[in-house]
N, C-alpha and C positions, 0 to 999 in steps of 0.2 A: 688503470687498467684499457689496451685499446680495444675495438671495437673487433666483432672478429669473424663478424658476418660477410660471406663474403661477397662483389659486387653482383647487382639487383636479384643478391635473395634476399627475400625478407624471414625479416625472422619471425619465431612463432608468435601467435597472438595465446597469452595465458589469462584465463581470468583469474581474476581474485579465489580463493578458496570463502566455504562457506565459511570460516569464522576468522575472515581479513573485518569487518570492521567488530568495533568494539559497540556495545547494547547504541552508546549515546550517539554513535560515528550516524547509525543505520535508520536513525531514528528521525536524526537530525537532514538525514541526505530524502528521509521520505514528505517529512513540515515542506522541507525545501524542495520538491519535484513536484507533490502530488498535494499537501495538506494547504498550504498558501494559493498555488496560480486555482486551485478548481474550489473548495470550500468559501475561500475570503472570510472578512473578519466581521465581526459581529459583537458590539459591547455590551449589545441586549440581545434576552431571549428572541428567536422569533421559529418560528415553523416551516422543516425545513419543506422538498418535497411530498415528498410522505407524510406529514401533518403533523411530526415530532418534534418537541421543541428541543431547539437548542442552541448553546448559544458561542460565543467565541469561533474556533475553526473548527465548529458542529457538535462541539461537545456536548450530548444525553445529561452530564451527570452531571453538577459544580463544585465545588471546592471542595468540600462535604460530605461527598459522593450522595449526592439525593439526586433525585430526578431533573432536572431543568424544568420549571415550570412560566408562566405569565410574569409570576411576582419574582420572580430571580434578579436578587440586582445585578449591575451594568458590573464587568470587569473588561481590566486593561489588558495591552498586548500582551503584556509580559503573565500577565493568571491563564491569558488564553492559549497562551503556547506552554504552560504549566500543562493544563487541564490535556494539551493533545500529547505530548507527553505520555501521562497516565493512560490515556487511551491507549497511544500509541503501542505499548510495554504490553499493556493483555492484550496488544495483538500480535507481534512479535510473539510472543508465548505459545498462541492456538498456534499459528504455519508453526513454527523451532516443534511443536509436539503432531502436530498431524502430518506432514511432510517428510515419506522417510525417504528420501532418493534427498543427494547432494543438490546444492542452490548456491548461485553465485549471491552476490552482495545484492547486484540489480534483479535479482529473479526474486531473494529473498524484500525488500524495499518494495514491490506491487503486488508481492501480495498481501506485506503488509499491508497497505495502500486498500486494496481489497478486504481488507476482514476489518478494517477502520471503520470503511464507508458500507458498509452492508450487514457486517455482521458476522461473530464468529460459527453461528447455527448455519448460516446459509454457506458461510465460506465451507465447514463439516460435513453437509449432504449433499454439496455438487460435484457432478459431473469434474469441473476443472482438476480436484480435488485428486476425486479416483482416476483419467489419466494420468496426472501428473506422476502419483506415487503408480503409476504403472511405467514408467519410466518416459511416457511421449508427451516429451516436453511442448514441441511445438503443437498437438491433437491443446493438450494444457492453454496456451498460446491461444489458439480460437477460443474458446470458451470463453474471455472475457469481456467480448462487445455483445458475449447473449445476456450479458446483467446489468441494461439500461433502463429497467423501470422501475415505479414509482409508480404504486399503489395501480399496478396493471398498465399503466400507459406510459410510453417510450418516451423520454428524456433527452434532447439534443446534447444538456450540457453530461448525464452519465455518461453517452455514448461515445464521447470526447474523453469523457477520465478513463473509463474503457479501454478504447482504443491506443490513449497513453500509457496504462498498466502495462497491456499489448509489447505496447512498443518495447516501452523499458528490459521488459520481462524476457523478450525474444532478442534481445541488443547482444553482439557481437562477444560479448561474456558469455554468453549462456552456458552453460554447463549441459551435454547431454545432445551440443551439435557439432558437425563436421563431420 
């Protein structure tokens, strides 16, 4: 079918619906956009900036669900991705249950990463969630950079990650803009 858009007229930009991406697709998006670039990979346990034992791409629990410790055996990249997907699925559930307004895939992905990195409790108590559920997408996006502390100390890496989440959340496919 030929394009019937008149010359010099832009076709309307429409974003994906909240259900466009199936759970595995959105988890892959989060892994590729946030987890791999910001977490990096470690086959052996290490303490993150907050002092929590982690492994792989930032998982705090091993493949049996036990907390990571210094004695946790090394893992492969494949196992690390499996752990990240498990943890991201939990973060996705938190976002799905807590957010009461429509989200685009990019907004969902940014929020899933936020929960993955900061924990469900922090997200559920956040001003970001309150503003978002009030329909103020722009003010909610402005909250991301406020979460750049580890043990009360601002970290440049967390600042970059929060800024990336805010940009992704606020991309042209954002619901509530226009």
